[in-house]
C-alpha positions in Angstrom: -4.8 -11.6 -5.0 -3.4 -8.2 -4.1 0.3 -8.1 -3.5 1.9 -4.9 -2.0 5.6 -4.3 -1.8 7.1 -1.3 0.1 10.8 -0.5 -0.1 12.2 2.1 2.4 15.5 3.4 3.5 18.6 3.7 1.3 20.9 6.7 1.2 18.1 9.1 0.6 15.6 7.5 3.0 13.0 7.2 0.3 9.8 5.1 0.3 8.5 3.4 -2.8 5.3 1.3 -2.9 3.8 -0.9 -5.6 0.7 -2.9 -5.8 -0.1 -5.8 -8.1 -3.7 -7.0 -8.4 -3.4 -10.4 -10.1 -7.1 -10.5 -11.0 -7.3 -11.2 -14.7 -3.6 -11.2 -15.3 -2.4 -13.9 -17.8 0.5 -14.8 -15.4 -1.6 -14.7 -12.2 -0.6 -18.3 -11.2 3.0 -17.3 -11.5 2.5 -14.3 -9.2 0.5 -16.5 -6.7 3.3 -19.1 -6.6 6.0 -16.5 -6.2 4.1 -14.7 -3.4 3.3 -17.9 -1.6 7.0 -18.9 -1.6 8.1 -15.4 -0.6 5.7 -15.3 2.3 6.4 -18.9 3.4 10.1 -18.1 3.6 9.3 -15.7 6.4 11.3 -12.7 7.6 15.0 -12.5 7.3 17.3 -11.7 10.3 16.5 -8.4 11.9 18.2 -5.2 10.8 20.0 -5.1 14.2 21.5 -8.6 13.6 22.8 -7.7 10.2 23.2 -3.9 10.0 23.7 -2.5 6.6 24.3 1.3 6.5 21.9 3.0 4.1 20.4 -0.4 3.1 16.8 -0.9 2.0 14.1 -2.6 4.0 11.3 -4.4 2.3 7.8 -5.2 3.4 5.7 -7.8 1.4 1.9 -8.0 2.0 -0.4 -10.6 0.5 -3.2 -12.8 1.6 -3.3 -11.1 5.0 0.3 -12.0 5.7 3.3 -9.6 6.1 7.0 -10.3 5.8 9.7 -7.8 6.4 13.4 -8.1 5.6 16.5 -6.1 4.9 17.9 -6.1 1.3 20.7 -8.5 2.2 18.3 -10.9 4.0 15.9 -11.4 1.2 15.5 -15.0 0.0 15.7 -15.6 -3.7 11.8 -15.7 -4.0 11.5 -12.5 -2.0 14.1 -10.8 -4.1 12.4 -11.8 -7.3 8.9 -10.8 -6.0 10.0 -7.4 -4.7 11.9 -6.5 -7.9 9.1 -7.6 -10.2 6.4 -5.9 -8.2 8.3 -2.6 -8.0 9.0 -2.9 -11.8 5.6 -4.0 -13.0 3.1 -3.0 -10.3 1.1 0.2 -9.9 2.8 2.8 -7.8 0.8 3.4 -4.6 
């Protein structure tokens, strides 16, 4: 499975991307479970509904599905997946 996470926005308006290819990873099942839960949770409320000045926006892509959410709208699974992917994934 290929998991892509993009974080954009913030004070500086930067974009950071990371990719995790779970093929051959010893913890691939954990990645799959986390990605499945994060994608099933769906998007958070729109940025317009919960504006956060200089807040980050996240996009999660895996298995042909995409979920977008503001940093304060991430579910626990989405928060864990985005943080872990940005920390452990390959920068894209």
